[in-house]
MDTraj code that builds the backbone (N, CA, C; nanometers):
import mdtraj as md
import numpy as np

residues = "MET ILE ASN LEU GLU LYS ARG SER ILE LYS GLU TYR SER VAL TYR PHE GLY GLU ASP LYS TYR LEU GLY THR PHE LYS LEU ASP VAL ASN GLY GLU PHE TYR PHE TRP GLY VAL ASP ASN TYR LEU ALA SER CYS TRP SER SER HIS PHE LEU ARG LEU ILE ALA ASP LYS LEU ASP GLU VAL ASN LYS PRO PHE GLU LYS GLU LEU GLU MET CYS PHE ARG LYS GLU ASP ASN LYS LEU LYS ILE GLU ASP LEU ASN VAL ASN PHE".split()
xyz = np.array([
    [-0.1373, 0.6996, -1.7895],
    [-0.1367, 0.5880, -1.6817],
    [-0.0631, 0.5926, -1.5770],
    [-0.1193, 0.5639, -1.4510],
    [-0.0352, 0.5157, -1.3293],
    [0.0083, 0.3597, -1.3335],
    [0.0908, 0.3280, -1.3221],
    [0.1231, 0.1734, -1.2722],
    [0.1988, 0.1602, -1.1681],
    [0.2122, 0.0530, -1.1404],
    [0.2668, 0.0239, -0.9721],
    [0.3217, -0.1026, -0.9953],
    [0.4727, -0.1114, -0.9265],
    [0.5336, -0.2361, -0.9355],
    [0.5276, -0.2738, -0.7939],
    [0.4996, -0.3626, -0.7473],
    [0.5112, -0.4301, -0.6050],
    [0.6572, -0.4371, -0.5496],
    [0.6683, -0.3896, -0.4382],
    [0.8209, -0.3837, -0.3699],
    [0.8229, -0.4751, -0.3079],
    [0.7430, -0.4721, -0.2357],
    [0.6870, -0.5845, -0.1054],
    [0.5651, -0.5622, -0.0454],
    [0.5457, -0.6227, 0.0683],
    [0.4188, -0.6438, 0.1180],
    [0.3818, -0.4850, 0.1655],
    [0.4663, -0.4088, 0.1707],
    [0.4484, -0.2888, 0.2359],
    [0.4786, -0.1461, 0.1490],
    [0.5037, -0.1813, 0.0231],
    [0.5386, -0.1020, -0.0666],
    [0.5399, -0.1045, -0.1984],
    [0.4864, -0.0117, -0.2529],
    [0.4796, -0.0112, -0.4369],
    [0.5215, 0.0992, -0.4714],
    [0.6117, 0.0570, -0.5955],
    [0.6679, 0.2042, -0.6765],
    [0.5880, 0.2580, -0.7655],
    [0.5545, 0.3940, -0.7876],
    [0.4547, 0.4442, -0.8756],
    [0.4875, 0.5221, -0.9694],
    [0.4490, 0.4501, -1.0915],
    [0.5345, 0.5213, -1.2257],
    [0.4098, 0.6001, -1.3125],
    [0.4706, 0.6963, -1.4010],
    [0.3655, 0.7441, -1.5144],
    [0.3993, 0.6778, -1.5927],
    [0.3423, 0.5977, -1.6524],
    [0.3803, 0.5235, -1.8251],
    [0.4352, 0.4275, -1.7408],
    [0.5827, 0.4029, -1.8671],
    [0.6275, 0.2645, -1.8107],
    [0.7520, 0.3274, -1.7297],
    [0.8090, 0.4257, -1.7165],
    [0.9335, 0.4816, -1.6767],
    [0.9449, 0.5760, -1.5802],
    [0.8378, 0.6889, -1.6129],
    [0.8691, 0.8002, -1.4956],
    [0.8158, 0.7680, -1.3731],
    [0.9060, 0.7575, -1.2648],
    [0.9462, 0.7232, -1.1159],
    [0.8665, 0.8556, -1.0627],
    [0.7592, 0.8226, -1.0056],
    [0.6770, 0.9423, -0.9136],
    [0.6751, 0.9388, -0.7760],
    [0.7267, 0.7888, -0.7273],
    [0.7570, 0.7970, -0.5557],
    [0.6868, 0.6853, -0.5217],
    [0.6021, 0.6489, -0.4010],
    [0.6107, 0.5321, -0.3685],
    [0.4403, 0.5328, -0.2747],
    [0.3647, 0.4012, -0.2725],
    [0.2852, 0.3829, -0.1846],
    [0.3530, 0.3024, -0.0808],
    [0.3273, 0.3516, 0.0369],
    [0.3868, 0.3045, 0.1528],
    [0.2780, 0.2911, 0.2857],
    [0.2400, 0.1560, 0.3288],
    [0.1868, 0.1002, 0.4325],
    [0.2178, 0.1657, 0.5339],
    [0.1156, 0.2192, 0.5833],
    [0.1235, 0.2867, 0.7189],
    [0.0784, 0.2123, 0.8108],
    [0.0948, 0.2583, 0.9969],
    [0.0988, 0.1778, 1.1113],
    [-0.0743, 0.1661, 1.0958],
    [-0.1502, 0.2490, 1.0306],
    [-0.2864, 0.2210, 1.0634],
    [-0.3428, 0.1687, 0.9659],
    [-0.2656, 0.0956, 0.8471],
    [-0.3388, -0.0126, 0.7695],
    [-0.3532, 0.0174, 0.6489],
    [-0.3668, 0.1459, 0.6173],
    [-0.3733, 0.2139, 0.4869],
    [-0.2426, 0.2475, 0.4459],
    [-0.2453, 0.2775, 0.2757],
    [-0.1036, 0.2983, 0.2034],
    [-0.1352, 0.4243, 0.1786],
    [-0.0400, 0.5233, 0.2070],
    [-0.0173, 0.6747, 0.1351],
    [0.0818, 0.6571, 0.0408],
    [0.0659, 0.8033, -0.0354],
    [0.1360, 0.8279, -0.1493],
    [0.2614, 0.8894, -0.1382],
    [0.4065, 0.8916, -0.1224],
    [0.4854, 0.9491, -0.0933],
    [0.6130, 0.9883, -0.2316],
    [0.5555, 1.1161, -0.2597],
    [0.6229, 1.1439, -0.4263],
    [0.7738, 1.1627, -0.4009],
    [0.8257, 1.1586, -0.4788],
    [0.9666, 1.2424, -0.5142],
    [0.9932, 1.3524, -0.5252],
    [1.0850, 1.4000, -0.4024],
    [1.1201, 1.5516, -0.4063],
    [1.0917, 1.6734, -0.4899],
    [1.1473, 1.6095, -0.6373],
    [1.1862, 1.6991, -0.7327],
    [1.0640, 1.7118, -0.8190],
    [0.9632, 1.5659, -0.8257],
    [0.8124, 1.5942, -0.8446],
    [0.7438, 1.6837, -0.7832],
    [0.7398, 1.6838, -0.6446],
    [0.6527, 1.7764, -0.5730],
    [0.6530, 1.9183, -0.5585],
    [0.7869, 1.9628, -0.6167],
    [0.8113, 2.1180, -0.6385],
    [0.7728, 2.1352, -0.7832],
    [0.7054, 2.0313, -0.8422],
    [0.6627, 2.0763, -1.0032],
    [0.4913, 2.1037, -1.0016],
    [0.4173, 2.1427, -1.1080],
    [0.2837, 2.1943, -1.0879],
    [0.1941, 2.0688, -1.1160],
    [0.0817, 2.0485, -1.0866],
    [0.0359, 1.8896, -1.0743],
    [-0.1442, 1.9696, -1.1389],
    [-0.1907, 1.8870, -1.2221],
    [-0.3502, 1.9380, -1.2362],
    [-0.4227, 1.8374, -1.1517],
    [-0.5391, 1.8623, -1.1558],
    [-0.6337, 1.7777, -1.0610],
    [-0.6690, 1.6384, -1.1299],
    [-0.6515, 1.6679, -1.2574],
    [-0.6600, 1.5366, -1.3362],
    [-0.5371, 1.4302, -1.3348],
    [-0.4114, 1.4695, -1.3238],
    [-0.3445, 1.3985, -1.2753],
    [-0.3398, 1.3494, -1.1232],
    [-0.3201, 1.4056, -1.0216],
    [-0.3429, 1.3949, -0.8944],
    [-0.4833, 1.3007, -0.8837],
    [-0.5970, 1.3127, -0.9678],
    [-0.6789, 1.2090, -0.9844],
    [-0.6607, 1.0765, -0.9813],
    [-0.5608, 1.0772, -1.1026],
    [-0.5258, 0.9507, -1.1126],
    [-0.4431, 0.8661, -1.0362],
    [-0.3682, 0.9403, -0.9573],
    [-0.2871, 0.8771, -0.8250],
    [-0.3756, 0.8375, -0.7109],
    [-0.4820, 0.9373, -0.7122],
    [-0.5752, 0.9080, -0.6176],
    [-0.6321, 0.7597, -0.6198],
    [-0.6860, 0.7581, -0.7415],
    [-0.7415, 0.6211, -0.8117],
    [-0.6961, 0.5354, -0.7353],
    [-0.5663, 0.5072, -0.8096],
    [-0.5015, 0.4007, -0.7965],
    [-0.4473, 0.3938, -0.6154],
    [-0.4360, 0.4681, -0.5746],
    [-0.4212, 0.4295, -0.4560],
    [-0.5132, 0.3912, -0.3656],
    [-0.6408, 0.4458, -0.4113],
    [-0.7710, 0.3919, -0.3527],
    [-0.7760, 0.2516, -0.4059],
    [-0.7391, 0.2246, -0.4850],
    [-0.7420, 0.0740, -0.5371],
    [-0.6751, -0.0444, -0.4862],
    [-0.5435, 0.0206, -0.4336],
    [-0.4628, -0.0304, -0.3561],
    [-0.5221, -0.0357, -0.2094],
    [-0.5949, 0.0591, -0.1466],
    [-0.6531, 0.0787, 0.0049],
    [-0.7714, -0.0126, -0.0113],
    [-0.8543, -0.0547, -0.1198],
    [-0.9719, -0.1206, -0.1291],
    [-0.9876, -0.2479, -0.0208],
    [-0.8965, -0.3570, -0.0580],
    [-0.9008, -0.4464, 0.0420],
    [-0.9073, -0.4430, 0.2134],
    [-0.8263, -0.3414, 0.2243],
    [-0.8116, -0.2637, 0.3881],
    [-0.9530, -0.2129, 0.4330],
    [-0.9746, -0.1092, 0.3366],
    [-1.1132, -0.0610, 0.3518],
    [-1.2710, -0.1867, 0.3628],
    [-1.2257, -0.2568, 0.2637],
    [-1.3672, -0.3742, 0.2819],
    [-1.3718, -0.4493, 0.4466],
    [-1.2375, -0.4827, 0.4668],
    [-1.2259, -0.5621, 0.6179],
    [-1.2280, -0.4750, 0.7293],
    [-1.2008, -0.3396, 0.6989],
    [-1.2245, -0.2301, 0.8144],
    [-1.4285, -0.2514, 0.8275],
    [-1.4578, -0.2146, 0.6921],
    [-1.6193, -0.2092, 0.6717],
    [-1.6789, -0.3023, 0.7650],
    [-1.6410, -0.4473, 0.7570],
    [-1.6931, -0.5937, 0.7940],
    [-1.6754, -0.5609, 0.9146],
    [-1.5523, -0.5247, 1.0025],
    [-1.5164, -0.5345, 1.1345],
    [-1.6207, -0.4463, 1.1983],
    [-1.6542, -0.3062, 1.1338],
    [-1.7585, -0.2238, 1.1822],
    [-1.9287, -0.2828, 1.2157],
    [-1.9271, -0.3316, 1.0698],
    [-2.0792, -0.4004, 1.0850],
    [-2.0857, -0.5089, 1.1957],
    [-1.9722, -0.5943, 1.1905],
    [-1.9647, -0.6906, 1.3022],
    [-2.0120, -0.6276, 1.4779],
    [-1.9510, -0.5268, 1.4628],
    [-1.9330, -0.4869, 1.5670],
    [-2.0677, -0.3579, 1.6495],
    [-2.1292, -0.3081, 1.5180],
    [-2.2769, -0.2521, 1.5252],
    [-2.3657, -0.3288, 1.5364],
    [-2.3556, -0.4797, 1.4983],
    [-2.4665, -0.5766, 1.5133],
    [-2.4019, -0.6261, 1.6774],
    [-2.3535, -0.6141, 1.7391],
    [-2.3355, -0.6476, 1.8666],
    [-2.3954, -0.5128, 1.9806],
    [-2.3954, -0.4384, 1.9482],
    [-2.3736, -0.2965, 2.0245],
    [-2.5269, -0.2997, 2.0275],
    [-2.5941, -0.2885, 2.1541],
    [-2.7163, -0.2438, 2.2179],
    [-2.7052, -0.1156, 2.2664],
    [-2.8388, -0.0472, 2.2293],
    [-2.8822, 0.0744, 2.3491],
    [-2.8737, 0.0615, 2.4963],
    [-2.8920, -0.0372, 2.5356],
    [-2.8750, -0.0680, 2.6687],
    [-2.7520, -0.1342, 2.7295],
    [-2.6505, -0.1299, 2.6250],
    [-2.5335, -0.1624, 2.6807],
    [-2.4833, -0.0686, 2.6858],
    [-2.4743, 0.0705, 2.6421],
    [-2.4451, 0.1818, 2.6774],
    [-2.4544, 0.2617, 2.8055],
    [-2.3672, 0.3079, 2.8607],
    [-2.4142, 0.3676, 3.0030],
    [-2.3948, 0.5050, 2.9922],
    [-2.5203, 0.5404, 2.9157],
    [-2.5434, 0.6540, 2.9261],
    [-2.6924, 0.7100, 2.9533],
    [-2.7198, 0.8002, 3.0369],
    [-2.8700, 0.8818, 3.0729],
    [-2.9175, 0.9411, 2.9688],
    [-3.0185, 0.9011, 2.9192],
    [-3.0983, 0.9968, 2.8521],
    [-3.2042, 1.0844, 2.9360],
])
top = md.Topology()
chain = top.add_chain()
for i, resn in enumerate(residues, 1):
    res = top.add_residue(resn, chain, resSeq=i)
    for name in ("N", "CA", "C"):
        top.add_atom(name, md.element.get_by_symbol(name[0]), res)
traj = md.Trajectory(xyz[None], top)
């Protein structure tokens, strides 16, 4: 099980179980969190199942941003009309 500890608004510590520190989810300038693993763990082998656990948790953290981004694009799509484009067909 992947557990998170919120360190700040821009960072989460990532643990396997209660005490196996794996790295951090850090907020990037694009508004999404990315996983930064601890160097000694990155050199080891990882199963797809274990990587999926980390990816699922990362998706969970990024979900509010994804919803906000989707709403923003929907608003812009509703405003855009083909006549407004400066394209010759």
